[in-house]
N, C-alpha and C positions, 0 to 999 in steps of 0.2 A: 528661545533662540538657540541656534546651533552654530558654533564657530570652530574653525579648524586651522591650525598652523599649516601652511602649504609648502614653503620652499624646501623643507626636508623630504618631500615626497619622492624626489628623485633618488634618494638614498635607500629607500626601504623596499624590501622584498617581502616582508611579512604582512603587508597590507596596510592600507590607510583607512582608518575608520574612527568615528566617535560615536558614542552611544548617547542618546537623548536623555538629558535630565529634564523632567517635564517643564516646558515653557520657561526655562531659565537659560542664562548665558553659560556656555561651556567653552572656555578658552584653553587652547593648548598651553601647558606650562613650560614651553621651551624658551629658555633664555640663553642656552649654551649653543655654540657652533658645533658641538660634538653630536654627530648623528646618533650615537648610542642613547642619548637622552630621549630621543623620540621612541626608540625601541623599548626603553624602560617604561616610558609612559604607556605604550600600547600594552605591554605585559601587565602593567598595573590595572589598566582598564579591563583587560580580559579576566584577570583574577576577580575583579569586582562584579563582572557581568558574564561569567562563563555560561550561564544558562541561556544567554541570548546569542552569543557569538562564538564561533570556533574557527580556527585557522589550521589549514593543512598545506604542506608544501610537498609536491611530488617531483621526483627526479627520474625521468626516463627519456626516451627518444623524442617524446612530445611533452617537454617539461611545461608544467603550468602550476598555478597556485589556486587552491580551492578555498573559498570563503563561505562559511556555513552560518546561517542565521536561524534561530529558533523563534518563531512567533506564535504566541498563544492569543487566540481571538475570543474575547468574552464580551459581555454586555453588563453595564452597571450605571449607577447614578453619577452624574457629573454636572458641573455648572461652569462651562467655559466663559460665559459672560455674566455669571451671577444667577442665571435662571437654571434651576436644577431640573434635569430630565435624564432618562436612560439613554446612553450612547454606546456605540461600539468602541471597545478598547483593544489596543494591541499591546500585549505585555503590560496591561494595566495602565497604559499611557494614552493620552489624547493630545494632538494627533499621534500616530504611530512613530516609533523610533526610526532614525535614518538607517538605511542599508547602504553600505559603501563598499566599493571594490576598485581595482585597477583594470584598465583595458587589458584584455587577454586573460583575465581570471575566469575560473569556473565558479559560478555563484549558485549556492544551494539555499533555498528558502524552505525550511521545514515548518509546515503549518499544522497547528493543533486547533481544531474547530470545537470550541466549548459552547457553541450556540445551540439553540433548539431548532436550527434551520441550516440548510446547506449554504456553502459559500465558495468563492474562488478568489485567487489573487492574480491580477493582471499586472505585469511589469510594463508600465506605459512607456512606449517609445523604444523598447528593446526588440530587436528584429527577430529573435528566436530562429536564427538560421540553423536548420538541421534538427530543431526541437519544436516544431509547431504545436505539439500537444501540450506545451507549457505556456501557451499564450493566455490561458486563464479565462476563456469566454464560454459560459454555459450556452448550450444550444449550437455552438459553432465548433469549439475546439476541445471541450471536455464535459464530462458530467460533474456536477457539483460535489464538493467535499461534504460528505454527509455529517449530520450532527454528531458531535463527540467522537469524530474520527480524525485521522491524520493523513496528510499527503505532502510529498516533497516535490518541489520544482528544482530542477538542476539543468543549468544551461551555461554555455560559454558566452562571454561578453566581449565581442570584438568591435566595440565602439566606445565612445566616451561622451560625457556631457551630463546635463541635468535632467533627470527623469523622476518618476514617482511610481509607487505601487498602490493599488487600490482594488477593492472588491469589484467584480464585474457582475455580481449577482443582484438582480433587482436594483434597488437604490441604496444599498448598504453603505456605499462610500460617502453618501451625503450626510451620514450620521457618525462619521469618524473612522471608518475602516479604510485608512489610507496612511501613507507616510512617504518621505522623500527617498529616492534611490539615486545615488550619486556615483558616477563612474569616472575615476581620475585617469589622466593620461600623463605619464612622466615626460612626454614630449610636447605637452601643451605649449604653444608658442608664447602664451601670456603668463606662464608659470612664475617667472621671475619679476612680473610687473605687479604683483600683489603679495601681501604678507599673510593674510588669514582669509578664511572663508566664513560666510554667514548664510545659512539657509533661511529663507522667508517663505512661509506657507500662507497663502491668502485663501479664504473661503467664505462663502455665504453661509448663514446658519439659520436653522429652523427650530422652533420650539415645539413643533408637532412632529410626531414620528412619520417616517416616509410612507409607511403602509397606509396610514390615514390620508396623507396628502395625495397619494396616488389614486386611492379610491375616489376621492373627490375630483381630481383632475380627469380621470378616465370615466367621467359620468356626463350626461347631457347638461347638468347644472353648471359645469365650469365654462361651457361654451368655448373650450379650447384655451382659456386663460391659465397660464402656468401659476403655481403657488409662488407668492412673493416671499422672500426671506424675511425673517424677523430681525436679523442682525448680520454682521460680518465679523470675522475673526482674523487676527494676525498671529500666527503660531499658536493657535488655540485659545487666544485671549481677547477680551474686550469687555466693556461695561455695557449695561443696559438700563434703560429707564423703566424701573419695575412698576411704575404707575400704569404702564401699558399692559402689564401681565394680567391674565385672567384671575378672577377671585379664587383664592385657595392655593395659588402657586407659591412655591418656595423660591424666593427671589431676593437677591442682594444687589442694590443699585451701585454699590461701591466696589465691584469686582476689579481687580488690578489689570492694567494694560501690560502688554509685552514690552520688555526693555532690551535694548541692544547697546552694549558698551563698546566704545571705541577708544583707542589710544592715539593721542595726537601724533601726527607724522606717519602713521601706518596707512597702508592701502588695503582695501577690503574687496574681496569678490563676493557680491551678494548674488546668491542663486535664488531666483524668485519663481514660485510655482503657484498657479491658480488652480485650486482643487475644488472649485465651486460646482454646485448643481445647476445654477441658473445665471449667476451674475458675472459680468465682465467688470474689470477694475481699471483705474488709472493710478499707477503707483508713483510715489515721489518721496524724497527726503528734503525737507526745507533747507535751502542754501547749499545743497550738495548736488552737483551735476552727476549724472549717471552715464558712464561710458559703456555702451552695449558691446560685448565681445563674444556672446554665444546666443544662438537661438536653437533650442531643442536639439542639442548635440552638434550643431554646425557652428564652427568657429568663424567669426566674422571680423572684418576690418572694424576698427573702433568707430563708433558713431555716438556722439554725445546728445543726450536728451535731458530735459528737466522733469517731464511727466511722461510716464511709460504706459500705454494701453496694453492690457494683457487679458485675453479672453480665456474661457474655460479650457483647462488642460494644457495651456501654453506655458512655456518656461523661457526665461531669459537669465543670462549672467551679465552683471554690470560691475564695473570697477568704480569704487568710491574712495576718494582721498579724504582722510581725516585731517584737514588742514584749516579748519575754521576755528573761531574762538571757542575756548573750552567751556561749553555750557550744554544745556539740553535742547534738542530739536525734535520737531514732530516728524515722524514717518506717517505718511498718509496713503491710505488705500481707498480711493473714491469709487464707490459702487455706482455704475452707470445705470441708474434707475430709469433714464430716458429710453433705455432699450426694452423695458418691461412692456407687456401688452397693455397694462392699465396702471394708473398711479398707485403706488404702494402707500398704505396707511401705517402709522405707528412704526416708522422705519427711519433711523438715522443713517443715511447712506455714506457718511464719512467715518471710516474706521481708522483709528489712530494707534500708534505705538510710540514709545519714547526712545530716542537715540541720545545717549549721554556720553560725554567725554570723561575719561578717567580724570579724577581730581576736580570735577566741576562742583558747583554749589548745589544745594538741595532744592532750588527753585524750580517750579514747573516750567515747561517750555513756553516761550513767548514768540517763537519764530513765526514767520509769515510764509504762506504757501506760494509756490511759483505761480506766475500769472499767465504762462503760455497757454494759448488755445489749443485744445486737442479735439479732433473730430470724434463725435460719439459713435459707438457701435461699429467701428471698423478697426482693423489692425494697424500697428505701426507701419508707416508707408514702406512697402517692400523695396522701393527705389533707394531707400536709405540703408538697406541691409545688403552688404556685399560679402561674398565668401572670402575668407582670409587668403586662400590659395586659388588660383585660376582652375576652373573645371571645364571640361568639354561636355556639353550637353548633347546627347545623341538625338538624331532626327526621329520623328514620330513614325511608328508603323501602323498604329491602330488608334482610332478615336472612339471614346465611349461617352455618349451624352447622357447626363443624369439630370432629370428635372425633379425638384423637391417642392412639395406643397402640403397644406393641411386642409382637410375637409371632413364633414360629418359622415359617419358610416350609416348603415341601415338602422342602427339603434340611436342615431343622433349623437354619437360620441365622436368628438373631433380627434382624428388620428393623423399621423404623419405618413406621407407617401413618397416612395422612390419610383419614378416612372409609372405613377398611377397604381402602385402596389404597396400596401402596408405590410411590414415585416411581422411574421408570426413565429415566435421562438419555438423551435422543436426541442423542448427540454429533454424529452425521452430518448431522442436519437440525434445527437449533435452531428453536424455536417462532416467533421473530420473522420468520425467512425464510419459514416456512409461511404466516404471516399475509399477507405481501406476495404470496405465491403464490395467495391467495384461499381458503386452507383455513379452514373454519369449524367443523369437528368434529375433536376430538383424541382419541387413544387414552386409555382409562381410566387407564392407568398414567402419564399425563402430569399428572394431578391439576390440570387446567386449569379455572378458573372464568371464565366469559365475562361481562364487564360491558359491555353494549352501549348503555346510556343515559347520555348526557353529563350530568354534574351529579348523578347518582343518589347518594344518601347511603346508604352501606353500613355495616351493623353486622356485625362478625365475632364470633361467639360460640364461644370456644375451650373445649372440655371435655377435660381431661387425665385419661385413665384409667390413666396410667402412675404408677409409684411414685416417680418422680423429677421434679424441676422442669425446665421448658424455657423458655429465653430466645428468644422468637419475634421475628423481624425481618421487616418489610415493606419491600420495595424501592419506590422511586418516590414515597413518601409519608411524611409524619408523621401519626400518628393520634391522636385524642383517646382517652385511656385512661379509660373510664367506670367501670370497677370490676374488682376481682379478688376471689377467694375461695379460702380454703384448703380442704383435705379436710374434708368434713362440713358445709360451708356450702351453702346453696341460692341460686341466682341469682334475685333479685327485681328485675325491670326497673324497678319503681317507686322502688327505692332507689339506682339508678345515678346517678352524678354527671354531670348534663348542664348544670350551672350554670357551673362553673369547673374543668373537668378539665385536666390537663396534656397537652401533645402531646409525643410522642416517637416513635422508630422501632424500639425494642426493649423488650419487656415480658416479665416472667417469669410464666409460668403455674405456680402452685404444684403440688406433687405431689398428685394426686388432686383438684385444684381446677379453677378456671375463670377466664376473663378475657373482658371485652367491650371492644372498641374500635371507633371510628367513623372513617371517612374518606370523602372525596368522590371519586367516579370522574370525574375531570376531567383526567387526564394520560394521553394515548394511549401505550400501550406494553405490553410484557410484563414484569410485575413479579413477581420471586420472593418467596415467602413461606415461611420455613423456620425451624426451630430452629437457633440459631447454635452449638450444640455441634457441632463439626466432625464428630465421629464419627457423629452423628445425621443430618447432611446426607448423608454417604456411605452411610448405611443406609436412606435413602429418606424421611426425615421432611421432605418438601419439597412445596410446591404452587406454583402460579403463577396470576396474574390476567392474563388477556388483556383489556386495558382499551381500549374504544372501537376495535375493529378497523377499522371503516370510516374512522375518522380516521387511524389508523396508515397505511393505504394511500395517504393523500393526502400523507404526508410524503415527503421526498426524501433517502434514505440515500446516503452517500458511496460512490463506486466501490471504495475501499479496503476498506470493510466488506463489500461484496458479494463481493469477490474471496476473502475468507477462507472463504466457503462451500465453495469448490472446493479448498481446501487442507486441509480437515479430515481428520484421520486418527484412527481409533478407537484408544483406548489400552486 
C-alpha cells in the first residue's frame, strides 16, 4: 500500500512524493499543523532514498521545479502470490515505486537498463507536449534503451491526475515493469475533502514468462485464444492454491495479502489503477461506498458507486470515508472471467486485500460483498460521469472510421487488424525518426493516420467486429467520449453526447459494439492508438497518428534520443 497525507500539499514547493516500501502501508507522520513538519518529513525521506529521488528548484524567468527519479531495471526471483518465478524489478521492488510530482513540474526519469534486452518507459496518460520523443514507444517514438545502458526522459507535466509508467517493449510490463505516476494539483477542487491518499494497483498475474506465452499465443495452436491469468494481485500481493502449481514449483500457499490501514473519522482518496495484461476487474470495499471524483486526469462531479468496473490501463480516484465500525473489511477485485475467450481453469477470480481500522481486533474480515449488479465487460456508464467544470466541446471537422477484428493470416496465426491491416512494428526505424527525415508516406502495415491541420477536430468512430471487448488507449491526448454502444445497437450521431461528455484516455469498445470519441489535433508528435490488452498489442491491434508532421520537424530533439536510433537491434 502507498498512502500520503494530502492537505499540506498546498504549502509545499519542494515537491510531494512518497517512496514505496514494498507492499506495505506508508502513512505520512504528520500530526502537527506546522507545514515545516511536512518539509522535514520529505527531507528525511530524501536522505533515506537519495539514490532514487532528487529535487531541484530553478529560479529564472520561467521558474519551475524539477523532480528527478533514478530507476534501475533488473530481473530476479520473486513470489508475489507465493509462486516463485523471475520477474522484472524496479529498484528491486515489485511493483515499481511511485513517481510523483506537482502540476507544472519538470519530471526527469533516469533509467538504468540492467537487463539483457532492450526496454523503454512510457508515462501512460502524459501528453508529452513538445517532447514526443519521450513517449517511450519502440517502433513509433524511439529506439529501445540497449542492455546495460542508460537513458533519461525529461518533460514538463502540465496536467494532473492518476497515471502510471510501464515498459512499452514487448510484454515486459506484464511481468512487473510498471509503477504508479501521480501528478498533484494544489488547486484540486477536492483537495480539502480528503485527508490521505492510497494508491491501489490491480493486475492479473501469470506464472509463465511472457515470451513463452507470446510464442504460444502467436501460433496456430492458440486459435486466437489469449493466455488466461493464473492469479490476480493487489499492490503486488495475493495468495495462491499451490496444489494447482506444476510439479517441482517453489510455491507457498500462505502468502500474505495486501493490507490497508484506516483511521476512523478520516477520509481517503483511493487512486485505483488497472495494470493488467488481459483482465478487467470490478473493485469494491465491503460496506464502504466509493465516491468517484477523477477519471484518468479528468476531475468529475461526485458519483457514488459500490462496485466499480475498471478495464486495463484505466484509472479512477474515489473518496472513501472511514466511518464504519472499527474492524477488518474485505477489499475485493473481481476478475471478470466472463470476458475471457474460454473458461479459465485453476483460477480464483476473486482477489482480496484487507482493509483494517486502527485499533481493531485481530480477527479476519467477516464482511459481506455489495450485491449491486454490474454489467460485465463494459465501462462504468459514461452518463454517470460528468466533468467538474463545464466544457465547450468543439464541432467535428473530420471523421475517421476504424474497424477492428481478428482473423488468421496466411500461416493460420490469428492476428488483430485495424481497417483490415495488421500492424508490423518497424523496430529498426521508428516513425518519429522517419518524420524528422522528411518521410511523408508510410507502409500500409504501419497503420499510420496523418493529421496535417493544426487544430483540426477529429472524431474516431470505432467499430468492433470482434466477439470480445477492447480497451483502446490514445497516446498524447485525452479525448471526449461521445458515446458507446453494445452489440445490436446502431450509431446515431444525433444522439451522441456533445454537451457534457467525460474526457479520458482509455475507453472500452463493447464486443460487437462501437465507440465515438473526439480530440483536437494540436499536439505535434507520433501518438500510438491501440487496444491495451497486451496480447492484442503484440498481435497487431495497433495504429498511430502522425500529428502535425511539419511542426514536428521544427522541434529540437535531444542528441541522446537521436543516438538511440543507431543502437537499435532487432529482437
